[in-house]
C-alpha positions in Angstrom: 14.3 0.4 -2.4 14.8 1.6 -5.8 14.4 5.4 -6.8 12.3 5.9 -9.6 12.7 8.2 -12.1 10.1 10.5 -13.6 10.0 9.0 -16.8 9.7 5.9 -15.1 7.3 6.8 -13.1 5.0 8.5 -15.8 5.7 5.1 -18.3 4.4 3.0 -15.6 1.2 5.1 -15.4 0.9 4.6 -19.0 1.4 1.4 -19.5 -1.0 0.5 -16.9 -3.6 3.0 -18.5 -3.1 1.6 -21.7 -3.4 -2.3 -20.4 -6.5 -1.0 -18.9 -7.9 0.9 -21.5 -7.3 -1.8 -24.0 -9.4 -3.8 -22.5 -12.1 -1.9 -22.2 -11.8 -0.9 -25.7 -11.9 -4.1 -26.7 -15.2 -4.8 -25.1 -16.7 -2.2 -26.0 -16.2 -3.3 -29.6 -17.1 -6.9 -28.9 -20.4 -6.1 -26.9 -22.3 -5.5 -30.4 -21.4 -9.3 -30.9 -21.9 -11.3 -28.0 -25.7 -11.5 -26.8 -26.7 -10.4 -23.3 -28.4 -14.1 -22.6 -25.3 -16.1 -23.7 -23.1 -18.3 -21.6 -19.9 -16.2 -22.5 -21.8 -13.2 -21.2 -22.9 -15.4 -18.1 -19.6 -16.2 -17.4 -17.9 -13.1 -18.0 -20.8 -11.7 -15.3 -19.5 -14.4 -13.0 -15.7 -14.1 -13.1 -16.6 -10.3 -12.6 -18.5 -10.6 -9.4 -16.1 -13.3 -8.0 -13.4 -10.4 -8.7 -15.4 -7.9 -7.0 -16.1 -10.6 -3.8 -12.1 -11.8 -3.8 -11.2 -8.1 -3.4 -13.9 -6.9 -0.7 -12.7 -10.2 1.1 -9.4 -9.4 0.7 -10.1 -5.7 2.2 -12.2 -7.2 4.8 -9.9 -10.1 6.2 -6.3 -8.4 5.4 -6.6 -4.6 5.3 -4.1 -1.9 5.2 -3.8 1.3 6.9 -6.7 2.3 9.6 -9.1 -0.5 9.2 -6.0 -2.9 9.8 -6.2 -0.9 13.6 -9.7 -3.0 14.2 -10.3 -6.2 15.2 -11.2 -8.8 12.7 -14.5 -9.8 14.3 -15.5 -6.2 14.2 -15.3 -6.1 10.2 -16.8 -9.8 9.8 -19.9 -8.8 12.5 -20.6 -6.0 10.2 -20.1 -7.5 7.0 -22.8 -10.2 8.7 -25.0 -7.3 9.7 -25.1 -6.0 6.3 -25.9 -9.1 4.1 -28.7 -9.7 6.9 -30.0 -6.4 6.0 -29.7 -7.0 2.8 -31.4 -10.3 2.3 -34.4 -8.6 5.1 -34.9 -5.5 3.1 -33.4 -5.7 -0.1 -32.7 -2.3 0.0 -28.8 -1.7 -0.6 -28.5 2.1 0.8 -30.0 0.9 4.7 -27.6 -2.4 4.4 -24.6 -0.1 4.0 -25.6 2.4 6.4 -26.9 -0.4 9.1 -23.4 -2.1 8.6 -21.6 0.9 9.0 -23.4 2.4 11.8 -22.8 -1.2 13.7 -19.1 -0.7 12.6 -18.9 3.1 14.1 -20.8 1.8 17.3 -18.4 -1.2 17.6 -14.9 0.9 17.1 -16.1 3.7 19.1 -17.7 1.9 22.5 -16.2 -1.9 22.6 
């Protein structure tokens, strides 16, 4: 594995920040010219939701760290419980609390 110098580390952080903030700044400037109900904004929202869903599924199916020590069926069952609670109650906090509680019970007692 290659060792990075202090300069290379800070250069990487700077370039990553520049890439992130340049897109955010561009969005800020262009937001005045795009109607919120336009087809372009609908597409941008769809892409944003798809990226969040993809990251969530990536973390759920191929986790790293301590989460990777738990069985996949526990994680998927708790996702199903959270989604079911979300659709039944329409309260995000209740769905999160229910899914986290179910996960804690599964990991602790099974």
